[in-house]
C-alpha positions in Angstrom: 66.7 104.9 117.3 63.9 102.3 116.7 63.5 103.6 113.2 67.0 102.5 112.2 68.1 98.9 111.8 71.7 97.7 111.1 72.3 95.0 108.4 75.5 93.0 108.8 77.1 90.6 106.3 80.4 88.9 105.7 82.3 90.7 103.0 85.7 90.6 101.2 86.8 94.0 102.5 90.2 93.6 104.2 93.4 95.4 105.4 96.7 94.3 103.9 100.1 95.0 105.4 102.2 94.8 102.2 106.0 94.3 102.3 108.1 95.3 99.3 109.7 92.0 98.2 112.3 94.0 96.2 113.7 95.8 99.2 115.6 94.6 102.2 114.7 93.2 104.7 111.5 92.1 103.0 113.3 90.5 100.1 113.7 87.5 102.4 110.4 85.6 102.8 111.4 84.4 106.2 111.2 88.0 107.4 107.8 88.4 105.9 106.6 85.1 107.5 108.0 86.3 110.8 105.8 89.4 110.7 102.7 87.2 109.9 103.4 85.0 112.9 103.4 87.9 115.3 99.7 88.6 115.0 96.9 87.4 117.2 94.2 87.5 114.6 91.1 86.6 116.7 92.1 89.3 119.1 92.4 91.8 116.3 88.9 90.9 115.0 87.5 91.3 118.5 89.4 94.3 119.6 89.3 96.4 116.4 86.0 95.2 114.9 84.0 94.2 117.9 83.9 90.7 116.5 82.4 91.9 113.2 84.8 90.1 110.9 86.7 87.0 110.3 90.4 86.2 110.9 92.5 86.3 107.7 95.1 83.8 106.6 97.5 85.8 104.3 95.8 84.9 101.1 93.2 86.9 99.1 90.4 84.3 98.8 87.9 85.6 101.2 85.7 83.1 103.0 82.6 84.8 101.5 83.5 83.7 98.0 81.9 80.3 97.0 85.0 79.2 95.2 87.4 79.9 98.0 89.4 77.1 99.7 87.3 75.0 102.0 87.8 75.2 105.8 91.1 73.6 106.8 92.5 73.4 103.2 95.0 76.1 104.0 96.4 75.8 107.6 95.4 78.8 109.6 98.3 81.0 110.8 98.3 81.8 114.4 100.6 83.8 116.7 103.9 81.9 117.2 106.7 84.0 118.6 109.2 81.1 118.9 108.8 80.4 115.2 109.0 84.1 114.3 112.2 84.5 116.2 113.7 81.4 114.6 112.9 82.7 111.1 114.4 86.1 111.9 117.6 84.4 113.2 117.8 82.3 110.1 117.5 85.4 107.9 120.4 87.1 109.7 118.4 89.2 112.2 118.9 87.3 115.4 119.5 90.6 117.2 116.1 91.9 116.2 114.9 94.2 113.4 114.0 97.9 113.1 111.4 98.9 110.5 109.1 101.8 109.7 105.5 101.2 109.0 103.7 103.9 106.9 99.9 104.0 106.7 96.8 106.1 106.7 94.6 107.8 109.3 91.3 106.0 108.4 88.8 103.9 110.3 90.5 101.4 112.7 93.8 101.4 110.8 95.8 103.6 113.2 94.7 101.3 116.1 95.6 98.3 114.1 99.1 99.8 113.4 99.6 100.4 117.1 98.4 96.9 118.0 100.7 95.4 115.4 103.6 97.4 116.8 103.0 96.0 120.2 102.5 92.4 119.0 105.7 92.5 116.9 107.8 93.7 119.8 107.8 90.3 121.5 109.5 88.8 118.5 112.3 91.4 118.5 110.7 93.5 115.6 110.7 97.1 116.5 108.2 99.0 114.4 108.1 102.8 114.2 104.9 104.3 112.9 104.4 107.0 110.3 100.6 107.6 110.1 99.6 110.0 107.4 96.4 111.7 106.4 94.6 109.5 103.9 94.9 111.9 101.0 98.6 112.2 101.6 99.2 108.5 101.9 97.5 107.6 98.6 98.6 110.8 96.8 98.1 111.0 93.0 100.1 110.9 89.8 103.8 110.4 90.4 103.5 110.9 94.1 101.7 107.8 95.6 103.5 106.9 98.9 101.5 103.8 99.5 103.0 102.2 96.3 106.6 103.3 97.3 107.0 102.6 101.0 108.7 99.3 102.0 106.1 98.5 104.6 102.5 99.8 104.6 98.9 99.1 105.4 96.1 99.6 102.8 92.4 99.4 103.2 90.9 97.3 100.4 87.2 97.5 99.6 85.0 94.5 99.1 84.8 93.1 95.6 82.3 90.8 93.9 84.7 88.0 93.0 88.1 86.7 94.1 89.6 87.7 90.8 88.6 91.3 91.3 90.3 91.2 94.7 93.5 89.5 93.4 94.1 91.0 90.0 95.1 94.6 90.9 97.1 93.7 94.0 98.9 90.4 93.6 99.3 89.5 89.9 102.6 90.4 88.2 100.9 93.1 86.1 98.7 94.4 88.9 98.4 98.1 88.8 98.3 98.4 92.6 100.8 95.7 93.4 102.3 97.5 96.4 104.4 94.6 97.4 106.0 94.4 94.0 105.5 90.6 94.2 105.5 88.7 91.0 105.1 84.9 91.0 104.4 83.3 87.6 103.1 80.1 89.1 100.6 82.1 91.1 99.5 84.1 88.1 98.9 80.9 86.1 96.9 79.3 88.9 94.7 82.4 89.2 94.1 82.5 85.4 93.2 78.8 85.3 90.9 79.5 88.2 89.2 82.3 86.2 88.8 80.0 83.2 87.5 76.9 85.0 83.8 76.1 84.9 83.8 73.1 87.3 83.2 74.4 90.8 85.1 71.7 92.6 88.1 72.2 90.3 87.9 76.0 90.9 88.2 75.4 94.7 91.2 73.1 94.1 92.9 75.8 92.1 92.0 78.4 94.7 93.5 76.2 97.4 96.8 75.8 95.5 97.0 79.6 94.8 96.2 80.4 98.4 98.8 78.1 99.8 101.4 79.6 97.5 100.5 83.2 98.5 100.6 82.3 102.2 104.0 80.7 101.8 105.4 83.7 100.0 103.6 86.2 102.2 103.9 89.4 100.1 101.2 90.8 102.4 99.8 90.0 105.8 96.0 89.8 105.6 95.0 89.7 109.3 91.2 89.9 109.0 88.2 90.4 106.8 85.8 93.1 107.7 82.0 92.6 107.8 79.9 95.1 105.9 77.6 97.2 108.2 74.7 98.9 106.5 72.3 101.1 108.4 68.8 101.6 107.0 65.4 103.0 108.1 62.5 100.6 108.8 60.5 101.9 105.8 63.2 100.7 103.3 62.4 97.1 102.3 64.3 94.6 100.2 67.8 96.0 100.7 70.4 93.3 100.6 72.8 92.9 103.6 75.9 92.6 101.3 78.2 91.3 100.1 79.8 94.5 98.8 79.5 98.2 99.5 77.9 98.6 96.0 74.1 98.8 96.2 71.6 97.1 93.9 68.5 99.2 94.4 66.4 97.4 91.9 64.6 95.2 94.5 64.2 98.0 97.1 60.8 99.5 97.9 59.4 101.8 100.6 56.7 100.8 103.0 54.3 102.9 105.0 
């Protein structure tokens, strides 16, 4: 339809495969790291998102944030089955590992779960899938399966700052800390990051926090999802992003 145009922008929306660090086998970070090393991230971006995204690196500082670690500051994780098998053997799972992954039927997530299952198989990790309707997965009140399952995938919406992304999911007192991960050093780094005015120092603190989160791997963050915003040609001044929330104050109609 020539009357419709598509605006695309990098965003901080992402999918997280969280692993409960208080439950075996994910109480051993070597197991968590092994999962992270099974994924072919560029292939996920291309296959699931048609290239409309960026590979993730298992930390919550999205590339779109100005204060995120500079390119190369945190070594990019890539698929490495030999290292994954070595880590599994060191953690006592040389014969392989059987786990259940619970997630939601929403957008590309079921396809991601199937792909993850296939990519993990070569490392000896056998993943069975439990894909629930979205309302059932998130639940309400005292019944919220996504906060209870040992292994799950969550869709996280874009947020305007790194702190808004991190605080609910990765700080010790995070209300949606599905991995039950609590690292005091990480919390301190993030709070210092929040209180720092110097941009260079903020990036240094972000780099330290990102390296620590990647090392601990409470969640696998495989990719960041671009925002896609359809609009009609008569709508002018609409921003491409960087969040799903719209600022309509500069928007006007032509014709």
